[in-house]
C-alpha positions as CSV (number, residue, x, y, z in Angstrom):
1,M,121.9,-117.0,136.5
2,R,125.3,-117.3,135.0
3,A,126.6,-115.2,132.1
4,I,129.8,-114.1,130.4
5,L,130.0,-110.3,130.0
6,T,131.6,-108.9,126.9
7,Y,133.3,-105.6,126.4
8,H,135.4,-104.4,123.5
9,S,136.6,-100.8,123.8
10,I,136.3,-98.3,126.7
11,D,135.9,-95.0,124.8
12,E,133.6,-92.1,124.3
13,S,132.6,-92.7,120.6
14,G,129.3,-94.3,121.4
15,S,130.0,-96.9,118.7
16,P,128.6,-100.5,118.9
17,I,131.9,-101.8,120.2
18,S,132.2,-99.0,122.8
19,V,131.2,-98.5,126.5
20,S,132.0,-95.1,128.0
21,R,134.4,-94.6,130.8
22,E,131.6,-93.5,133.1
23,A,129.5,-96.5,132.3
24,F,132.4,-98.8,132.8
25,R,133.2,-97.3,136.2
26,A,129.6,-97.8,137.3
27,H,129.7,-101.4,136.1
28,V,132.9,-102.0,138.1
29,R,131.5,-100.5,141.2
30,W,128.4,-102.7,141.0
31,L,130.4,-105.9,140.1
32,A,132.7,-105.2,143.1
33,S,129.7,-104.7,145.5
34,G,129.1,-108.4,145.9
35,S,125.7,-108.3,144.4
36,V,126.9,-111.1,142.0
37,K,129.9,-113.3,142.1
38,V,132.6,-112.5,139.5
39,L,134.6,-115.6,138.6
40,P,137.4,-116.4,136.1
41,L,136.0,-117.6,132.9
42,A,136.9,-121.3,133.4
43,D,135.4,-121.3,136.9
44,L,132.2,-119.8,135.6
45,V,131.8,-122.4,132.9
46,A,132.4,-125.1,135.5
47,A,129.9,-123.7,138.0
48,G,126.4,-125.2,138.2
49,D,123.2,-123.5,137.0
50,D,122.3,-122.6,140.6
51,A,125.3,-120.2,140.7
52,D,124.6,-116.5,140.5
53,A,127.8,-115.3,138.8
54,V,129.5,-113.7,135.8
55,A,132.8,-113.6,134.1
56,I,134.3,-110.5,132.5
57,T,135.8,-110.7,128.9
58,F,137.2,-108.1,126.5
59,D,137.6,-108.8,122.8
60,D,140.4,-107.6,120.5
61,G,142.9,-106.3,123.1
62,F,142.5,-102.5,122.8
63,Q,145.1,-100.3,124.4
64,N,142.3,-98.7,126.4
65,F,141.9,-101.9,128.3
66,A,145.4,-101.2,129.8
67,D,144.7,-97.5,130.1
68,E,141.2,-97.4,131.4
69,A,140.0,-100.9,132.6
70,A,142.9,-102.9,134.0
71,A,143.7,-100.9,137.1
72,Q,140.0,-100.6,138.0
73,L,139.4,-104.3,137.8
74,R,142.6,-105.1,139.7
75,E,141.8,-102.7,142.5
76,A,138.3,-104.2,142.8
77,G,139.7,-107.7,142.7
78,L,137.8,-108.7,139.6
79,P,139.3,-111.3,137.2
80,S,139.0,-110.7,133.5
81,T,140.0,-112.3,130.2
82,V,141.2,-110.5,127.1
83,F,141.0,-112.2,123.7
84,V,144.0,-111.3,121.5
85,V,144.5,-111.1,117.7
86,P,148.3,-111.8,117.4
87,E,148.9,-110.5,113.9
88,H,147.4,-107.1,114.9
89,V,149.1,-106.8,118.3
90,G,150.7,-103.3,118.5
91,G,148.6,-102.2,115.5
92,E,145.0,-101.1,115.1
93,N,141.6,-102.8,114.7
94,D,141.6,-102.3,110.9
95,W,141.2,-106.0,110.4
96,G,142.6,-106.9,107.0
97,G,143.0,-103.2,106.2
98,H,139.2,-102.6,106.2
99,H,137.5,-99.9,108.0
100,V,133.9,-100.5,109.0
101,P,131.7,-97.3,109.1
102,G,130.7,-96.3,112.6
103,I,133.5,-98.4,114.2
104,P,136.5,-96.3,115.6
105,V,140.0,-97.3,114.5
106,L,141.9,-97.6,117.8
107,P,145.3,-98.8,118.9
108,L,145.8,-102.3,120.2
109,M,148.0,-103.4,123.1
110,S,151.6,-104.4,122.3
111,W,153.2,-107.7,123.3
112,A,155.0,-105.9,126.1
113,T,151.8,-104.5,127.4
114,L,150.0,-107.8,127.1
115,G,152.8,-109.5,129.0
116,A,152.4,-106.8,131.7
117,M,148.7,-107.5,131.9
118,A,149.3,-111.2,132.2
119,A,151.8,-110.6,135.0
120,Q,149.1,-108.6,136.8
121,G,146.7,-111.6,136.6
122,V,144.7,-110.9,133.4
123,S,143.9,-114.1,131.5
124,L,144.8,-113.9,127.8
125,G,142.7,-115.8,125.3
126,A,142.8,-116.2,121.6
127,H,140.7,-114.4,118.9
128,T,142.2,-115.9,115.7
129,R,145.5,-114.8,114.2
130,R,143.9,-112.1,112.0
131,H,140.4,-111.5,113.2
132,R,138.9,-113.5,110.3
133,D,135.3,-114.7,110.0
134,L,135.9,-118.5,110.5
135,T,132.8,-119.4,108.5
136,Q,134.6,-118.0,105.4
137,V,137.8,-120.0,105.8
138,R,138.5,-123.8,105.4
139,G,141.3,-126.3,105.5
140,A,144.8,-125.1,106.3
141,S,143.6,-121.5,106.6
142,L,141.1,-122.4,109.3
143,E,143.7,-124.4,111.2
144,D,146.2,-121.5,110.9
145,E,143.7,-119.0,112.2
146,V,142.9,-121.2,115.3
147,A,146.0,-123.3,116.1
148,G,148.4,-120.8,114.6
149,C,147.0,-118.2,116.9
150,V,147.9,-120.4,119.9
151,E,151.5,-120.9,118.6
152,R,152.1,-117.2,118.0
153,M,150.8,-116.3,121.4
154,A,152.9,-119.0,123.1
155,A,156.0,-117.8,121.2
156,E,155.5,-114.2,122.3
157,L,154.2,-114.7,125.8
158,G,155.0,-118.2,127.0
159,P,151.7,-119.6,128.2
160,R,149.4,-121.2,125.7
161,P,145.8,-119.8,125.7
162,T,143.0,-122.2,126.6
163,S,140.1,-119.9,125.8
164,F,138.9,-118.5,122.5
165,A,136.4,-116.0,121.1
166,Y,135.0,-116.1,117.5
167,P,135.5,-112.8,115.6
168,Y,132.1,-111.3,114.8
169,G,130.6,-114.3,116.7
170,A,130.8,-116.2,113.4
171,V,130.8,-119.9,113.9
172,D,129.6,-123.0,112.0
173,D,130.1,-126.7,112.6
174,S,133.5,-126.8,110.8
175,A,134.9,-123.9,112.8
176,A,133.5,-125.3,116.1
177,T,135.1,-128.7,115.4
178,V,138.5,-127.2,114.9
179,V,138.2,-124.9,117.9
180,R,136.9,-127.7,120.2
181,D,140.0,-129.7,119.5
182,V,142.3,-126.8,120.5
183,F,140.6,-124.9,123.3
184,A,138.9,-125.8,126.6
185,H,136.0,-123.4,125.8
186,A,135.1,-120.8,123.2
187,C,132.7,-117.8,123.2
188,T,130.3,-116.7,120.6
189,T,128.2,-113.5,120.6
190,E,124.9,-115.3,121.1
191,L,123.1,-113.0,123.5
192,R,121.9,-115.1,126.5
193,A,122.9,-116.5,129.8
194,L,124.8,-119.8,130.2
195,R,123.1,-123.2,130.5
196,S,124.5,-126.4,131.8
197,D,124.0,-128.1,128.5
198,D,125.8,-125.5,126.4
199,D,128.4,-126.7,123.9
200,R,131.8,-125.6,125.4
201,A,132.8,-124.5,121.9
202,R,129.7,-122.2,121.5
203,L,129.2,-120.4,124.8
204,P,126.9,-117.4,124.7
205,R,127.8,-113.9,126.1
206,L,126.0,-110.7,127.1
207,D,127.3,-107.7,125.2
208,M,127.6,-104.8,127.6
209,F,126.9,-102.3,124.9
210,Y,123.2,-103.2,125.5
211,F,123.5,-102.6,129.2
212,R,125.5,-99.4,129.2
213,E,122.8,-97.1,130.5
214,P,122.6,-96.4,134.3
215,G,120.8,-99.1,136.2
216,Q,120.6,-101.7,133.4
217,L,123.3,-104.0,134.5
218,E,122.5,-103.3,138.1
219,A,119.0,-104.8,137.5
220,W,120.7,-108.2,137.1
221,G,118.4,-111.2,137.5
222,S,115.2,-109.1,137.7
223,A,112.2,-109.5,135.5
224,A,113.2,-106.2,133.8
225,F,116.7,-107.5,133.1
226,R,115.5,-110.8,131.7
227,G,112.9,-109.0,129.6
228,R,115.5,-106.6,128.2
229,L,117.8,-109.5,127.4
230,W,115.1,-111.4,125.6
231,L,114.0,-108.4,123.5
232,R,117.6,-107.7,122.5
233,A,118.2,-111.3,121.6
234,Q,115.0,-111.4,119.5
235,G,116.1,-108.2,117.7
236,R,119.5,-109.8,116.8
237,R,117.8,-112.9,115.4
238,V,115.5,-110.8,113.2
239,K,118.4,-108.7,112.0
240,R,120.4,-111.9,111.1
241,L,117.4,-113.4,109.2
242,V,117.0,-110.2,107.2
243,Q,120.7,-110.0,106.4
244,G,120.7,-113.7,105.3
245,R,117.8,-113.1,103.0
246,A,119.4,-110.0,101.6
247,A,122.5,-112.0,100.8
């Protein structure tokens, strides 16, 4: 089984974007144990379906990645990718000035810190310029959120990002077409393992919020793990259907 693991913030709030420090330390210990291969994102996508491997990703670029996660991953020899929102670098995750109830407002890494992370081997990917829902923008605005994100990151950091993650996991055919032209691969929030026939512009991931309790990630590949994954995925689908009808 191959899967892309997703984290956002390492903090104690218990929010839907948060994994606690203790839970993250346990995840790193298990991932470093050799029970499953941990590959760079591009290598995982290129691997065959017979590979038993994961890639580690972080969305948004929270400062607590540098404070809590980076050293642990580096010491364990685990590669990771951080998806960056250029227009909010050095600020906070109050996307567009809006605060979502239940989501903590936290500081994001500065350009200097992102550069230091890259120098230490962390891959930096793109997460749009302003963390906008790409299903709600079209034309020049869509191009700016996607290609403009690359240009800003290249101007600030040098290298051009080749990987992308959709804010909120929001993607439609128009967004995927633009993203496919710019990036080698792009990640959604669809909750499942990778398959060889996956569209490289719509790759699924496993949100580690759902595997934060002791023993849940460590059950990787077991019937219990697959069953939990299936149930969580079904719950998400039902929630989206209900939200769509309510709209």
